[in-house]
C-alpha distance (Angstrom), angle and dihedral (degrees) to the residues before:
residue distance angle dihedral
X1 . . .
X2 3.99 . .
X3 3.77 121.5 .
X4 3.74 126.1 -152.3
X5 3.67 125.6 -163.1
X6 3.74 123.4 -150.2
X7 3.64 111.4 165.1
X8 3.90 121.1 -54.2
X9 3.82 91.1 -25.4
X10 3.78 116.9 84.1
X11 3.82 117.5 -154.2
X12 3.84 130.4 -166.2
X13 3.70 108.3 -141.1
X14 3.70 123.5 -147.6
X15 3.86 110.1 -111.8
X16 3.77 92.4 -149.3
X17 3.74 89.8 59.2
X18 3.76 94.1 64.8
X19 3.71 92.6 50.1
X20 3.65 98.3 43.1
X21 3.76 90.7 98.6
X22 3.81 93.3 49.4
X23 3.82 99.0 96.2
X24 3.80 88.4 55.2
X25 3.74 94.6 44.7
X26 3.91 89.4 46.2
X27 3.76 90.7 52.6
X28 3.79 91.6 47.6
X29 3.87 90.2 48.9
X30 3.80 91.0 48.5
X31 3.79 89.5 47.1
X32 3.83 91.2 50.2
X33 3.83 93.4 48.4
X34 3.82 90.4 50.6
X35 3.79 91.7 48.9
X36 3.84 88.8 49.6
X37 3.74 91.1 47.7
X38 3.86 94.1 50.5
X39 3.85 90.1 45.7
X40 3.84 89.3 52.5
X41 3.70 90.6 47.5
X42 3.79 91.4 51.1
X43 3.78 92.3 48.0
X44 3.77 91.3 49.1
X45 3.66 92.2 48.6
X46 3.88 92.6 50.7
X47 3.88 88.4 48.3
X48 3.66 92.2 47.8
X49 3.97 91.0 51.4
X50 3.88 89.6 46.4
X51 3.87 90.4 49.6
X52 3.86 89.9 48.9
X53 3.78 92.8 49.3
X54 3.89 90.7 48.7
X55 3.77 90.8 49.7
X56 3.84 92.7 48.6
X57 3.87 88.1 49.1
X58 3.83 91.7 51.6
X59 3.79 91.3 45.7
X60 3.88 90.7 52.7
X61 3.88 88.0 48.8
X62 3.80 92.4 50.9
X63 3.81 93.7 46.4
X64 3.79 90.2 49.5
X65 3.83 92.2 50.9
X66 3.85 89.9 45.6
X67 3.79 89.6 50.8
X68 3.91 91.1 50.8
X69 3.80 91.6 45.8
X70 3.78 91.9 49.0
X71 3.76 91.2 46.9
X72 3.85 91.4 51.8
X73 3.80 88.7 45.4
X74 3.70 92.6 51.9
X75 3.85 90.8 46.8
X76 3.76 90.4 52.9
X77 3.83 91.5 48.1
X78 3.76 89.2 50.3
X79 3.81 92.4 50.2
X80 3.82 90.7 49.7
X81 3.83 91.2 48.8
X82 3.71 90.7 50.8
X83 3.82 91.8 47.7
X84 3.75 90.6 51.2
X85 3.75 91.8 51.1
X86 3.78 91.8 48.3
X87 3.83 91.4 51.7
X88 3.72 92.4 44.8
X89 3.84 92.5 49.9
X90 3.92 98.2 43.3
X91 3.65 132.9 63.4
X92 3.96 124.5 -139.2
X93 3.83 92.8 -90.5
X94 3.85 93.0 53.4
X95 3.74 91.8 47.6
X96 3.92 93.4 47.0
X97 3.85 87.5 48.6
X98 3.81 91.5 51.2
X99 3.76 92.7 46.3
X100 3.90 92.3 53.5
X101 3.78 87.7 49.0
X102 3.85 91.9 52.3
X103 3.82 89.0 47.3
X104 3.85 92.8 50.7
X105 3.82 90.8 46.2
X106 3.84 94.9 47.6
X107 3.79 111.2 22.2
X108 3.83 94.3 163.9
X109 3.75 94.0 51.4
X110 3.80 88.9 44.6
X111 3.85 93.0 54.6
X112 3.87 92.4 47.1
X113 3.71 88.4 49.7
X114 3.84 94.4 48.3
X115 3.84 91.7 47.6
X116 3.88 90.8 49.0
X117 3.79 89.1 47.3
X118 3.90 89.9 48.0
X119 3.76 89.3 49.7
X120 3.63 95.8 50.7
X121 3.89 93.2 47.3
X122 3.79 89.9 47.7
X123 3.86 89.9 53.9
X124 3.84 91.5 49.5
X125 3.72 93.1 48.0
X126 3.83 95.9 47.5
X127 3.89 93.0 45.3
X128 3.78 93.5 57.5
């Protein structure tokens, strides 16, 4: 039994009167918990959907980059194969003649190439 004191009179309160609202309060709490659970599930579902979309975008980006790299690698391999075929099929005189033709056709590029080659040879010589 619970006792309440209000001034000089002492009353004995009925324990069932304080819990008479519990079924409604319990129902409200259960409903609130269910609402929170549904909201959390919706937010988790939206986050999962956004994460999947982000992962898909990243995968497409990586595939695109890999395709470009593969294409560049294939291009470089084709150029090397072509160069090997040219060297195999031509003698030193033909190669010298073709180099001179390339220099006459593109003197600026030839000068830049000669400068780069000279720089690289100079670096190799001074390092050893």
